[in-house]
C-alpha positions as CSV (number, residue, x, y, z in Angstrom):
1,M,39.2,89.1,124.6
2,N,38.9,86.8,122.3
3,R,39.0,84.3,125.6
4,F,36.6,86.2,127.0
5,K,34.2,86.1,124.6
6,S,35.1,82.0,124.3
7,L,33.8,82.5,128.5
8,N,31.1,84.3,127.2
9,L,30.0,81.6,124.7
10,S,30.4,78.4,126.6
11,M,28.1,80.3,129.8
12,V,25.3,80.5,127.1
13,L,25.5,76.8,125.0
14,I,25.7,75.8,128.5
15,V,22.7,77.8,129.5
16,F,21.3,76.1,126.1
17,I,21.6,73.2,126.9
18,I,19.5,73.1,130.1
19,M,17.1,75.0,128.0
20,I,16.2,72.7,125.9
21,A,17.0,69.3,127.5
22,S,14.7,70.7,130.1
23,A,12.3,70.8,127.6
24,L,12.9,67.1,126.1
25,L,13.1,65.5,130.2
26,T,9.4,67.2,130.3
27,V,8.0,65.7,127.2
28,A,9.4,62.1,127.7
29,S,8.0,62.4,131.3
30,F,4.8,63.5,130.2
31,L,5.0,60.8,127.8
32,F,5.9,57.5,129.7
33,L,2.9,58.9,132.4
34,Y,0.7,58.7,129.3
35,L,2.0,55.6,128.3
36,L,0.9,54.2,131.8
37,G,-2.0,54.8,131.1
38,L,-1.4,57.1,134.5
39,F,-1.8,60.4,132.6
40,S,-4.2,62.0,130.2
41,I,-3.6,64.8,127.7
42,Y,-7.3,65.4,127.1
43,A,-8.1,65.7,130.3
44,L,-6.0,68.9,131.9
45,T,-8.0,72.1,131.0
46,P,-6.5,74.6,128.1
47,A,-5.2,77.0,130.9
48,F,-3.9,74.0,133.3
49,S,-1.9,72.6,130.6
50,P,1.1,75.1,130.9
51,M,1.4,75.8,134.1
52,V,1.8,72.2,133.9
53,T,4.3,72.0,131.6
54,L,6.2,74.8,133.3
55,V,6.4,73.2,136.8
56,V,8.0,70.2,135.9
57,S,10.3,72.4,133.0
58,C,11.2,74.7,136.0
59,I,11.9,71.6,138.3
60,I,13.8,69.6,135.8
61,G,15.7,72.5,134.7
62,T,16.6,73.8,138.1
63,S,17.9,70.0,139.3
64,I,20.0,69.5,135.7
65,S,21.5,73.2,136.9
66,A,22.0,72.2,140.1
67,V,25.1,69.1,139.0
68,T,26.0,70.9,136.1
69,S,26.7,74.3,138.6
70,K,28.2,71.8,141.4
71,K,30.8,70.0,138.9
72,I,32.0,73.8,136.5
73,L,32.5,75.3,140.0
74,K,34.4,72.7,141.6
75,P,37.7,73.6,140.3
76,L,36.4,77.5,140.8
77,N,35.6,76.5,145.1
78,Q,39.6,74.6,145.0
79,L,41.0,77.8,143.4
80,I,39.3,80.6,146.3
81,K,40.5,78.0,149.2
82,A,44.2,77.7,147.4
83,T,43.5,81.6,146.9
84,K,42.9,82.0,150.5
85,T,45.8,80.1,151.7
86,V,48.5,81.9,149.5
87,S,47.6,85.1,151.0
88,T,47.7,83.4,154.5
89,G,51.3,83.2,152.9
90,D,51.6,79.8,152.5
91,F,52.9,79.1,148.8
92,S,53.2,75.4,148.5
93,V,49.0,74.7,148.0
94,R,48.4,73.6,144.3
95,V,45.2,72.6,142.7
96,D,44.1,70.1,140.0
97,E,45.1,71.1,136.8
98,V,41.3,69.4,135.3
99,S,38.9,71.1,133.3
100,S,37.0,70.4,130.4
101,N,36.9,74.6,130.1
102,Y,39.9,76.1,128.5
103,E,39.9,79.5,130.1
104,I,38.9,77.2,133.4
105,Y,42.6,75.6,132.5
106,E,44.3,78.4,131.6
107,L,43.6,80.2,135.1
108,L,44.5,77.0,137.3
109,K,47.3,76.3,135.2
110,N,48.3,80.0,135.6
111,F,47.6,80.0,139.6
112,N,49.5,76.2,140.0
113,H,52.3,78.7,138.0
114,M,52.2,81.6,140.3
115,A,52.4,79.6,143.3
116,E,55.3,78.7,142.5
117,E,57.2,82.2,141.5
118,L,56.2,82.8,145.1
119,G,57.5,80.2,147.1
120,S,60.5,81.0,145.0
121,I,60.5,83.9,145.6
122,E,60.5,83.5,149.6
123,L,63.2,81.1,149.5
124,F,65.2,83.7,147.0
125,R,64.2,85.8,149.7
126,N,65.3,84.3,153.1
127,S,68.8,83.4,151.9
128,F,69.0,87.0,150.6
129,I,68.6,88.7,153.8
130,N,70.8,85.2,156.1
131,E,73.4,85.7,153.8
132,F,73.1,89.6,153.6
133,S,73.9,89.4,156.8
134,H,76.2,87.0,157.0
135,E,78.7,89.3,154.7
136,F,77.4,92.5,156.5
137,K,78.1,90.8,159.8
138,T,81.8,90.0,159.0
139,P,83.3,93.5,158.8
140,I,81.6,95.8,160.9
141,V,82.4,92.4,163.6
142,S,86.6,93.0,162.8
143,I,86.0,96.6,162.7
144,R,84.5,96.7,166.2
145,G,87.1,94.3,167.6
146,F,90.3,96.0,166.2
147,A,88.8,99.5,166.8
148,K,88.7,97.5,170.7
149,Q,92.2,96.7,169.8
150,L,93.1,100.7,169.5
151,Q,91.7,102.0,172.9
152,N,94.6,100.8,174.7
153,E,97.4,103.1,175.4
154,K,100.0,100.4,175.7
155,L,99.6,99.0,171.9
156,S,103.1,99.7,170.0
157,A,102.8,102.1,167.3
158,E,103.3,99.3,165.1
159,K,100.5,97.7,166.0
160,R,97.7,101.2,165.8
161,K,99.2,101.7,162.2
162,E,98.6,98.0,161.5
163,Y,95.2,98.3,163.3
164,T,93.7,101.0,161.7
165,D,94.6,100.0,158.9
166,I,92.7,96.9,159.4
167,I,90.2,98.8,159.9
168,V,90.2,101.3,156.7
169,S,89.8,98.1,154.4
170,E,87.2,96.9,156.5
171,S,85.1,99.3,155.5
172,E,86.1,99.2,151.8
173,R,84.9,96.7,152.1
174,L,81.9,96.8,153.6
175,A,81.2,100.1,151.3
176,N,81.3,98.7,148.8
177,M,79.3,95.3,149.3
178,S,76.9,98.0,149.8
179,A,76.7,100.1,146.5
180,N,76.6,96.6,145.2
181,V,73.8,95.0,147.0
182,L,72.2,98.3,146.3
183,L,73.2,98.6,142.1
184,L,72.2,94.6,142.2
185,T,68.6,95.4,143.9
186,K,68.7,98.2,140.5
187,F,69.0,95.7,137.8
188,E,66.8,92.9,139.3
189,N,64.3,96.0,139.4
190,Q,64.5,96.8,136.0
191,T,63.4,95.4,132.9
192,F,64.2,97.5,129.9
193,I,66.9,99.2,129.1
194,T,67.1,103.3,129.6
195,N,69.2,105.8,128.5
196,Q,70.8,104.5,125.4
197,T,73.5,106.1,123.4
198,E,75.8,104.4,120.1
199,Y,79.3,105.5,121.3
200,E,83.0,103.8,120.9
201,L,82.5,100.8,122.9
202,D,86.3,99.7,122.7
203,E,87.2,103.1,124.5
204,Q,84.9,102.6,126.8
205,I,86.6,99.8,127.3
206,R,90.1,101.2,127.5
207,N,88.9,103.6,129.8
208,C,88.0,100.5,132.8
209,I,91.4,98.7,132.3
210,I,92.5,102.4,132.9
211,L,90.6,102.7,136.9
212,F,93.0,99.4,138.0
213,E,96.7,100.0,136.3
214,K,97.9,101.2,140.3
215,Q,96.5,97.0,140.4
216,W,98.2,95.0,138.2
217,D,101.2,97.2,138.5
218,N,101.2,96.5,142.6
219,K,100.5,92.4,141.2
220,K,103.2,93.3,138.5
221,L,100.4,91.7,136.1
222,E,101.2,91.6,131.7
223,I,98.0,93.4,129.8
224,N,97.7,92.2,126.4
225,I,94.6,94.6,125.5
226,E,93.3,93.5,121.6
227,L,90.1,95.6,120.9
228,E,88.9,96.7,117.2
229,P,87.1,100.1,117.3
230,V,83.1,99.2,117.3
231,R,79.8,101.1,118.1
232,I,77.5,100.4,120.2
233,Y,74.3,101.6,121.0
234,S,73.3,100.9,124.5
235,N,73.6,101.9,127.8
236,A,77.4,103.6,128.8
237,E,77.2,103.7,132.7
238,M,75.4,100.2,133.1
239,L,77.9,98.8,130.9
240,S,80.7,100.2,132.1
241,H,79.4,98.2,135.5
242,L,79.8,95.1,133.8
243,W,83.2,95.7,132.6
244,I,84.7,97.0,135.7
245,N,83.6,93.7,137.5
246,L,85.0,91.4,135.0
247,I,88.5,93.2,134.7
248,E,89.0,93.2,138.4
249,N,87.6,90.4,139.1
250,A,90.4,89.0,136.5
251,I,93.2,91.0,139.0
252,K,91.6,89.7,142.1
253,Y,92.4,86.0,141.5
254,S,96.2,86.0,138.9
255,D,99.0,85.3,140.5
256,E,101.8,87.6,140.4
257,N,103.8,88.0,137.6
258,G,100.9,87.0,135.9
259,H,99.2,88.2,132.4
260,I,95.4,89.4,131.4
261,I,94.4,89.3,127.9
262,I,90.9,91.4,127.3
263,S,89.8,90.8,123.0
264,C,87.3,92.9,121.5
265,R,86.0,92.3,117.8
266,E,82.7,92.5,116.0
267,Q,81.0,89.3,114.5
268,N,78.2,89.6,112.3
269,N,75.5,92.6,114.4
270,N,77.0,90.8,117.3
271,I,79.9,92.0,119.3
272,E,82.2,89.7,121.5
273,F,84.4,90.7,124.6
274,K,86.8,88.0,126.0
275,I,89.0,88.4,129.3
276,S,91.5,85.6,129.8
277,D,93.8,85.0,133.5
278,N,96.0,82.8,134.1
279,G,95.7,82.8,137.5
280,K,93.8,80.5,140.1
281,G,90.5,78.8,137.9
282,M,88.3,77.3,139.7
283,D,86.4,74.5,139.8
284,G,83.9,72.4,138.6
285,D,81.1,73.2,141.6
286,T,82.7,76.0,141.7
287,L,81.4,77.6,138.4
288,K,78.4,75.7,138.8
289,H,77.8,78.3,141.6
290,I,79.4,82.0,140.3
291,Y,76.5,84.1,139.6
292,D,74.9,83.4,142.7
293,K,74.7,86.9,144.8
294,F,77.4,85.7,148.0
295,Y,79.0,82.7,146.2
296,Q,82.4,82.7,146.4
297,G,83.6,79.2,146.6
298,D,86.5,78.3,148.5
299,K,88.2,80.3,151.1
300,S,90.6,82.4,148.6
301,H,88.0,83.6,147.3
302,A,86.3,84.7,150.3
303,T,89.0,86.7,151.4
304,Q,89.1,88.8,147.7
305,G,85.8,89.5,147.2
306,N,81.4,89.7,148.9
307,G,80.3,87.4,146.2
308,I,78.3,90.3,144.2
309,G,79.9,91.1,141.2
310,L,79.5,88.6,139.0
311,S,75.5,88.7,140.1
312,I,75.7,92.1,138.2
313,V,76.5,91.1,135.2
314,K,75.2,88.7,135.1
315,R,72.1,90.5,134.9
316,I,72.9,93.1,133.1
317,I,73.5,90.8,130.3
318,E,70.1,90.0,131.3
319,L,68.7,93.1,130.0
320,C,71.3,93.8,127.1
321,K,69.6,90.2,125.5
322,G,73.7,89.0,125.7
323,K,75.0,85.8,126.7
324,I,78.1,85.0,129.0
325,T,80.4,82.1,129.0
326,V,84.0,80.6,131.1
327,E,85.6,78.3,131.0
328,S,88.0,77.5,133.5
329,E,90.0,75.0,135.1
330,L,91.7,75.2,138.5
331,G,95.1,76.0,138.8
332,N,95.2,77.4,134.4
333,G,92.4,80.0,135.2
334,T,89.5,81.7,133.9
335,T,88.2,83.1,130.9
336,F,85.4,85.2,130.5
337,T,83.4,85.4,126.8
338,V,80.4,87.7,126.9
339,D,77.8,88.0,122.8
340,L,76.3,91.0,123.2
341,P,73.9,92.2,120.8
342,K,75.2,95.6,118.7
343,L,71.8,97.2,117.9
344,H,69.8,96.8,120.9
345,E,66.8,99.3,121.6
């Protein structure tokens, strides 16, 4: 509201200056003509003198206004053209952020920022659609291929079971991918946390670990749990997705007979969750992109996941106003550390 008042005040000041300038120039014009002997004040009739003064003032005022308004409206006209360009889907357009008026300068700057953000969103949208299509196409092609193989009546029982297992596995992968994409979309469209309650965080993490008992048992993994009693105020369902994705990630990329350490403790008014494994680890290039959608690093990662889980983790932590760090070395395992505020309202 104060900025609008400032803009109104600026316009009033400009009009006032134009009026004063018009009056001064009118007087100066009459004085100049008088000094040249081309004009006599006494020759004018009392009725005609104000009329001449008014006409001259209007001409001078209009001329000043035309020049001034052209300068004032130049950035606005530029903005109008740029807005029309953006409306056609071209987000590369930019305007010059030059104006003596603060409000207009802010408007120009914000327009450039908006165009840049829209361009980034469009680029991300196109990239997401391409990656999304590719990731979904892979299991679908696999399912179709093995389903056709099952139509072969001469197929052995052993091969038939093998192909059926692959179809079931790829179907589950496709279902999980769809669920994760929907979940990620939900969190990305969310700007604040709802349905918050205070609950035992250590108990929740323990329950999430138990969900993967079959997976870690099949790999003969050693799970070391160091959970201190901690209470947190947040959305329990949302945080469960955070722990599940990190735990699942650690189990997936751990070698057989490996070990995983999961800890949780309170520090000041924050909660620190840490999960470490001695699995495959990641190189520097992979670390730069682990939170990107559908990014799976090397081929060994591509066979085990869909590249969405850590994107979900990152978004949940952003909503919680927390932070996540990762330390990893190829062949020496990975450690994720999550810091969350104990009370998030």
